[in-house]
N, C-alpha and C positions, 0 to 999 in steps of 0.2 A: 915645426910650427909655421903656419902661414899667417903673415900679418893681415888683418882685416882692412887696413887702409894701405893698399899697395900703391905702386906708382900710378899716376894719372892716366897714362896712355896704354896700360896693359889691357889685353883683351880679356873680357869677362870680369874685370874688376871694376868696382864702382868708381866713378869720377865725377867731379863737379867742374864744369868749365864755364867760360864767360857767357856762353849761349844758353846754359842751363839755368832755369829759375832757381832761386835759393832753396836749398833743401831737396831738390830733385836729384834723382840718381839715374844715370844712363848706364846701360849694361852692355852696349855694343859700340864698336868704333864708329865714328861719323860716316865712314864710307858705306857701312851696312845699314845705317839708320834710314837714309833716304836714297834708295836706289834710283838712279836716273834712267828713264826709258830712252832708248835710242831714237833718234829722229828718223822717221821713215819717209820714204818717197814712194810714189805710185809705181815706179819702174823697178823697185827692189823687191823681189819676191821673198827674200829672206827676212824682210822687215816685218812680215806678218806673223812670224813665229816668235816664241819667247826668246829673249836674249840673255846672255850671261852678264852678271854684274861684276864689279871689281873683286869681290870675294869668291867668285866661282859659282854662286847660286844663280838660279834663273829667276828673272822677274816675270810676274804674270802679265798677260796681255792687258792693255788698257781697253776698256769697252769703248765702242764708238760713242761719240757724244750724242745725246738725245737732242733732236731738233727742238728748238723753242717754237711754241705755237705762234703762228703769224697773227698779227692783229688785223683782221679783216672787218670791214664795216658791215653791219647787218644789211640785208637787202631792203630796198625802199618798200614801203607799204603799197598795197594794191591801189591803183588809180584808174578807175573805169570811166571812160567817156562813151557817149552814144550819140548817134546821128538822128536826124529828123526821120520820121516814119515815111516809108514808101508804100503807097496804097495801090491795090488792084481790086476791081469789082469782084464781089462774091457772086455765088449763084442765086442769092436772094437779096432783095433790096435792103434788108436789115443786117447783112453781113458783108464783110470785105476782108481781103488778105492784107496784112500789115507786116512789112519787113523793117527791122531795125538793125543797124550795124553797131557793133560794140568794139572797143579797143581798150585793152588793159596796158597802160604805159608804166605800171609799177613793177616792183621787183618780186612780188609774190602773187599767187593765183587768187582770183576772186572765187570764193567758195560757194556762196549762195546769195540769193536776193530775190527781189520782186520787181516786175515791170508793171506799171500802172498806165493804162491807156485812157485818154479822155476822148470819147467819141461824140461828136456833135451831130445833132439831128437837124438837117437842113430842109426847109420848106421849098415848095415849087418856085417861089420868087427869090430864093436865096437867103431867106431869113433864118437865122440860127435860133431854133426853138428850144434848145436845151442841150445839156451835156450829160452823158452817162459814163461813169467810170467803171472799169473792169481791171482786174489784176490777174497776172499769171506769174509762174516761177521763171526766174532768170535762167537761161541755158548755161548752167555752171557745171564744172569749173571752167573758168577762162584763165589760161596760164599767163605768166608774165610776158609782155611783148606781143601777145596774140591779138589778131584782128579776126572777128567772126561776125556773121549776121544770122538772124533767125527770123522765120516767118510764122505768124500766128493767124488764125482765122478769128476775127473779132466780130461778135454779134451783139445786138441789143434785142430786147423783147420786140416781137413782130408788131404788137399793137401800138408801139411808140412811133412806128414809121408807116403812116397811112399812104395810100396810093398817091403818087406824085412827089413824095418826099424821098430823101436818101440820107445816108450817113457818111461822115468824113471823120476819120480818126486823125486828129491833128496834134494832140498833146501826148507826150510820153515822159514819164518820170521813172527813175530807177532808184531803188534803195538796195544796197549790197553790202556784203561783209567780205573782208579780205582774209 
């Protein structure tokens, strides 16, 4: 007959030790419960293979630790700046070529937008007779940190510019989405 409550240190027999919670039963000696992995170095090729524990069994390889995601700040929103219009005469007195420079100093691209021109009708004596607005699409996308310029032909109705008068596109406003 084999006693059910054998010696505390016998292999395979239940034991209650000071580290065991009350009522818990351990079935293996402490050396087999927590196999320690060998310390490995980069220069030791044998460290990559499974190693033997104190009781002769092999311990599985530990998986490489998963990298923790780095906390990066999100990119700054798009920030579009534009310059004053540069004008050149067109082939008709009611048209001119207008160039505008753009700079996106933000962290994401400008996806879309509208450029609105304010074209002034100037009389023979230099009097500003009125302003006509026209809108065109922004040349998008404009990437982060990109400087670009674009030229449009801006025209007003011919009847608005009688002989001796001309146009000047002086005002530019831009609405955009990042």
